[in-house]
N, C-alpha and C positions, 0 to 999 in steps of 0.2 A: 550268763548267770541270771540276768534279769528276766529272761524268758522263763527259766525254771521257777523263779519267785512268782512271776505272774501266773503260771500254771498252778502252783500251789495255792495262791490266793483264790484263783478261780474255782478250784475244787472245794476249798474250804467254804466259800460263799454258796456253792451248789449244795453241799452236804448240810450246812448249818442253817440255810434260809428256811426250809420247811419247819424246823423246830422253833425258829424265831417267830415265824408267822403264826404257829399254833399256840404259842405261849401268851400269857396275859401281857397287856401293854406295860412296858417297863417305865419306871420313873426316871427321867433323866435329870440327874442332879450333878453338881460339879464333881464330887468324888466319883460317881459312876462314869462320867465322861473322862476323867483322868485315868481311871482304871482301863477303860476301853482304849484310850490312847496309848497307854503303857503297853497293853497286850498287842496293839496293832503295830506300833512303830519299832520299838527295840526288839520285841519278842517275835514278831512275825515278818519283819522286813529286814532290819539290820543284822540280826543274829544269823539268819540263813545266808544272807549275803557274805558275811565275814566267814562263815563256815565253808561256803563254796569257794571263796577266794583262797582259803588255806588249802583245800583240797586241790584247787588248780595249781597252786605254787609248790606245795610240799608233796602232793600225791595222796591217794586214798589210804595207802598202808601206814603212813606216818600220822595222819590226822585221825583215823578211825580209833586208835587206841585211846585218844583223849576223851572220847565219849564216856569213858569210865569215870571221868572226873565229875560228871553231872550230879550223882547222888552225894558226893563229898561237898561240892559247892552248895547244893540244896541244904544240906544239914548245917553248914556253916552259916549260911544266910539266915536260915530259920533261927538259929541260936542268937545271931546278932540283932535281927530286927523283930523276931517274934517271941523272944525270950524262951525258946524251946531249950530244954535241957540236953546236953550232950552227955551220953553215957560211955562207959569203957568200950562197949561193942562198937560204938561209932568211931572211936579212936582206933581201935584194933582193925576194923574193917577198912577205914580210910588209909591207915598205914600200909596194910597189905595191898590195897589197890595202887597206892602211889609207888610201892616197891615193885609191883608188877609192871607199871608204866616205865619206871626207870630201867628195869632189866630188859624190857622190850626195846627200848630206844638205844641201848648200848650196842656198840659194835662188837661182834665176836672176835675173840683173839685170832691172830693170823694163823696159828696152828690149826684151829678149828676149820678155817676156810680152806686150807690146803687138804685136810682130810675129807671135807665134804666134796671138794672138786675132784679128789682122786689122785692127787699128786704124791 
């Protein structure tokens, strides 16, 4: 898993370095350094590590469906920390998404399995 993270970091540096070098010199302030640290450590190192751990332990099929939670969590965090307004379409879309995840994670009834297998 760590090798994959190192490769991701390497490609990120490779692709972002030219833009960084061509841009104006940034002002390094405490808030800017804190934002860089937040993006680097939890967002770029810990999150991929935990995701790859979940894929390793649960399998890709069970974990991939949870990527659908990203927009829901983004809307909730934006509402909590940025005072963004949640509208009815956010609630409806989030509810439909969560219902889809719940339906996907359910085990099919035994009668369905027998029919699918051909018994």
